[in-house]
C-alpha positions as CSV (number, residue, x, y, z in Angstrom):
1,X,6.0,28.0,25.8
2,X,5.9,29.3,29.1
3,X,4.0,27.7,32.0
4,X,1.6,30.9,32.3
5,X,0.5,33.8,30.1
6,X,3.0,36.7,29.6
7,X,2.1,40.0,31.2
8,X,2.8,41.5,27.4
9,X,2.4,39.2,24.4
10,X,5.7,38.6,22.7
11,X,6.3,39.6,19.1
12,X,7.2,36.0,18.4
13,X,6.0,32.5,19.3
14,X,8.0,30.7,22.5
15,X,9.4,27.3,21.4
16,X,10.7,24.4,23.5
17,X,13.7,25.6,22.1
18,X,13.7,28.9,23.7
19,X,13.6,27.5,27.4
20,X,16.6,26.8,29.7
21,X,18.1,23.4,29.3
22,X,17.8,21.8,32.7
23,X,15.8,19.4,33.9
24,X,12.8,19.6,36.7
25,X,14.3,17.0,39.6
26,X,10.1,17.3,40.5
27,X,8.7,16.0,37.3
28,X,8.7,12.3,38.8
29,X,6.3,13.6,41.6
30,X,3.8,14.7,38.9
31,X,4.8,11.5,36.1
32,X,2.1,9.8,35.1
33,X,3.8,6.5,35.7
34,X,6.4,8.6,38.8
35,X,9.5,8.3,36.4
36,X,11.5,10.9,36.5
37,X,13.6,12.5,33.7
38,X,16.4,10.3,33.9
39,X,14.3,7.0,32.8
40,X,13.2,8.7,29.9
41,X,17.2,9.3,28.5
42,X,17.4,6.8,25.5
43,X,13.7,7.3,24.7
44,X,12.1,9.4,22.0
45,X,10.3,11.4,24.4
46,X,7.6,13.0,22.0
47,X,6.3,8.9,21.4
48,X,5.3,9.2,25.1
49,X,1.8,8.3,24.0
50,X,3.0,5.4,22.2
51,X,5.6,4.0,24.4
52,X,4.0,4.4,27.9
53,X,0.3,5.6,27.1
54,X,0.7,9.2,28.3
55,X,-1.9,11.8,27.1
56,X,-0.6,14.6,24.5
57,X,-1.0,17.1,27.5
58,X,1.3,14.6,29.5
59,X,3.6,14.3,26.6
60,X,3.9,17.8,26.4
61,X,4.5,18.5,29.8
62,X,7.4,15.3,29.8
63,X,8.9,17.6,27.1
64,X,9.1,20.4,28.7
65,X,9.8,19.4,31.9
66,X,13.0,17.3,31.2
67,X,14.6,19.1,28.2
68,X,17.9,17.5,29.1
69,X,17.2,14.0,29.0
70,X,14.7,14.1,26.4
71,X,17.6,15.7,24.1
72,X,16.0,18.8,23.5
73,X,19.0,20.4,24.3
74,X,21.4,18.4,21.9
75,X,18.7,19.4,19.0
76,X,18.2,23.2,20.5
77,X,22.4,23.5,20.5
78,X,22.5,21.7,16.6
79,X,20.1,24.7,15.5
80,X,21.6,27.3,17.2
81,X,25.4,26.0,15.9
82,X,23.7,25.8,11.8
83,X,23.5,29.2,10.2
84,X,21.5,27.7,7.5
85,X,19.2,24.8,8.5
86,X,19.9,21.6,6.6
87,X,18.0,18.6,5.7
88,X,20.5,16.2,6.4
89,X,23.3,15.8,8.6
90,X,26.8,16.9,7.2
91,X,29.0,14.1,6.9
92,X,32.3,13.8,5.2
93,X,32.0,12.0,1.9
94,X,34.0,9.4,0.7
95,X,37.0,10.4,-1.2
96,X,37.0,7.7,-3.6
97,X,34.2,5.7,-5.4
98,X,32.8,2.3,-3.9
99,X,33.1,0.0,-6.6
100,X,29.2,-0.9,-6.3
101,X,26.8,1.7,-8.2
102,X,24.2,3.6,-5.8
103,X,21.6,3.9,-7.8
104,X,20.4,2.6,-11.0
105,X,21.6,4.8,-13.9
106,X,18.8,6.8,-16.1
């Protein structure tokens, strides 16, 4: 999302994945708890309401202001690298059976 309306409407809506992946160094000054972006590393920023009592608008500002610290850059890169989105992470399957059934036969 853009911070202000654009002069000419875009054909497709913008998203968090469209913005530059650089944290706003000034975010700490406007943060409700005065935490800078770096504080939010290793946390699920989308859960800021539950974790720190942020409002929905404050959580949106956090996600927009701190995309690198909130992991949005990595998420964006994974979307850009995938030709067809998958529902599960790609992983190498074992080459030999485990010896223990993974589910009950039907």
